[in-house]
N, C-alpha and C positions, 0 to 999 in steps of 0.2 A: 492343676489346670495350666498354670503359667509354666510349670516345669515341663509339661508335655509339649506345649507350644514351642518352648525354647529348643527342646530336643528335635522337634519336627523341622524347625528353621535351620538348625545346624545340619541336619541330615540332607535337606534340600541343597544347602550350600555345598556340602561335601560331594553330593552327586553331580552338581553343576560343575564344580572344579574338576571332578574326575572325568566328566564328558569333555571338558575343554582340553585337558591334558591328553586324553585319548585321541581326540581329533587332531590336535597339534602334531602328534607323533605319527599319525597315519599317513598313507599315501593317497587317500581319497580326496581329490581336489574338489569335487562337487560338495562333499560334506563340509569341507573347510569354507567353501563359498557360502553355504547356507548358514553355518554357525557364525561366521564373521558378520554376515548381514544382521542376524538376530542380535548379536552383541553390539553392533553399531547402533541399531535402533534402540537398544536399551542403554546407550551411552556408556558402554563398557569399552572405552577407547583403547586402553592398553591391550586387552585381550583381542579385540577386533583387529588392531594394528598388527599384532604378531601373526595372526592367521593370514591377513591380507598380504603381508610382506612375503609370505611363503608362496602364495599362488598368483601374485600379480603378473609375473613374467609369463606364466603359462596361459594367461588369457589375452596376451597382446594380439591385436588384430581381430579379436572375436567381439561379438555384440556386447558382451558383459564388461568389456575392458573400460569403457567410458565410466560406468558406474563405479567400478572398483578403483579406478585411478582417483576419482574424486573422493571416495570414502577414505582411501589411503592417506591422501593429503589432509583431509579433515581430521582424521585421527591424530596426525602429527600436530596439527594446529591446536586441538583440544588438549593435547598432552604438554603443550608449551614448548615444543621443540620448533621454534619459529623459523630458524634458518632452513631446516629441512622442509617445513610446511610451505614456506614461500617458494622453495625450489620446486616442489611437487605441484603446487598450484600454477606456477608459471609454465611448467611442463604440460599440465592439463590444458591450459588455454592455447598453448602452441599446437597441441595435437587435435583439440576439439574446439576450434574457435567459434563454431556454430552451435555449440551445446547450449541448452537452456541454463546450464550451471556456469557458463563462461563468465558472466558478469559477477556472480558471487565469488567465483574462484579468483578472478582478477582483483577484486576488492580485498579478499582475505590474504592474497599474496602480498599486496601492498601493505596491509595492516600488519602482517608478520614482520616486515622491515621496520615498521613503526615500533613494534615491541623490542626490536634489537637495538634501538637507538639508546646510547648510554647517557649518563648524567651530563649536564651541561659543562661540568668542570673537566670532562675527559675529551679526547680527540673525537671529532664529530663526523668522521667519514660515513658512518652508518646513518647518521641523521640526514645528511645531504642525500644519500642514496634513497632513504625512505621518502623524502620530499619528492624526489624525481619520480619514484614509482607511483606515489599517490597522484601526482600531477598527470602522469600518463593515464591513469585510470579515469581521472576527472575529465580529461580531454576526450577519451574514447567513449565514455558513458555520461554525457552531460545531463541526461535525464534520469540517471540511476536512482533507485530507492536508497542507495548508500551514499548519495552525493553529500548530504549534510554532514554525515559522519566523516567522510573523507576530508571535507573542508575543515572540519574541526581538528582533525589529526594534523593537517598541514599547519594550521594556526599554532598548535602546541609545539610542533617541531620548529617552526620559524622563531617562536619565542625562545626556544632553547639556544638557537644560534645567536639570536640577539643578546640573550643573557650572557653567553660566553664572551662575545665581543665586548660587551659593556664591562664585564668584570676584569677583562685583561687591561682595558684602558684605565679603569679605576685603580687597579693594582699598581700601575705605574705612578699614579697620583699618590698612593699610600707610601710607596717606597721613595718618593720624592724625585722620581725621574720625570720631571714636569714636561720637558720637551717631547719625550716619547708619549706621555699621556695626552698632550694636546693633539699630536699627530694621530694617535689611536682614536680619540674621540671625533676628530674630523672625519676619519675613515668610517667610523661607526655611523655618523649622521648622514653620510653619503650613501652607505650601503643599506641602512634601515630607515628610510624617510618617514615611514609610518610607525616607528617603534613606540611601544608603550613606555619605554624607559628614556624617551627622547628628552623630556624636560630635565631629568636628572643628568643626562649626558651633557646638556648645554650648561648646566650649573657647574659640573665638575670640570668641564673644559675651561670655564672662566676661573674656577678655583686654581687650576694648574697654572693658567696664564698669570694670575695674580701672584702666586708664590714665585713663579719664575721671574717676574718683574721685580718684586721686592728683594729677592735674593741676588739679583744680577749685579755684576760689577758696574762701575759708574758709566763707562762709555757705551754699554749696552742697555742701560736701564731706561732711558727716555723712550726709545723705540718699543721696548717691551711693555712699558706702562701704557703707551698708546694702544698697542695691540690688545692688552688685557681689558682696557676700557671699551674697546670695540666689541669684545666678547660679552662684556656686561650689558651693553646696549641690546645685543641680540637676545639675551636672556630676559631683559626688561620688556622688550617689545613682544617677544613670542610667548612668554609665560609670566605675565605680571602678577598672577595669583599664586605663583609657585611658593611652596613652603620654604624655599631657600632664599626668597627675595630679601628678607630682613637682614640676614647675614651677608648676602651679596651686596646690598646697598652700603653697609658699613665698610666692606672691603673696597667698594668703588670710591667712597669718600676718601679713603686713605690713598688710593691711586691718584685721585684728583689733586690731593695735597702734594703728592710727589711731582705730578706734572706741573703744578704751579711753581715749584722751586726751579724747574728748568726754564720756565717762562721768565721768571724774575732774573735769573742769571743772564739770560740773553738780552 
């Protein structure tokens, strides 16, 4: 019984594949339209896409074009070819701004850019572009059913930019380029005022200032000690419960001892 069922399923699959290949090679546009729609509804994205790709141009300006254009873009999206999908969804919204699918197409176009955003350690051109596209969608559709999803995607992308800027500044600290680290952390704190990594940034800025002061030559040390103590006070005031406060307090005590030597000398 099981063997018979298996043979039947294989036969159906073979016939289905045979019908697809036959239609794909035919000149019957209507047959391709019908099969592409059936395959699309069955979520056979690749096969539907191949048929749609053949007939889309032939339906330009016709009543079916709107449906086919959306389906073509959706197949690209489902297949994970996001650059192409975003291009086609953007084109759809340009051609059919009043379509009932325009909102969904606009969101999926922006989401396609989100998927093309690379890891935070890489160049972030695509991330910035994705944020811009999502923000345009949010502004155009403030009451959209996709609004919460769009805001969450923007939040993720913002954190990626934040993480990259933070790691660049921290790397300067690690390689002992303390002046560059302080400058980078200052820029980070200005650029990302609500950053989730803000408390760590304030600490590492102080750590860089501390090391710069301690390692400075004598005639630069007093001013740099004072600057480092100033950064400690910001950390203490802003994040008194920080996990770094214990270490920071010990560093500040050493700075105060250094400062006292200058006071004694004067």
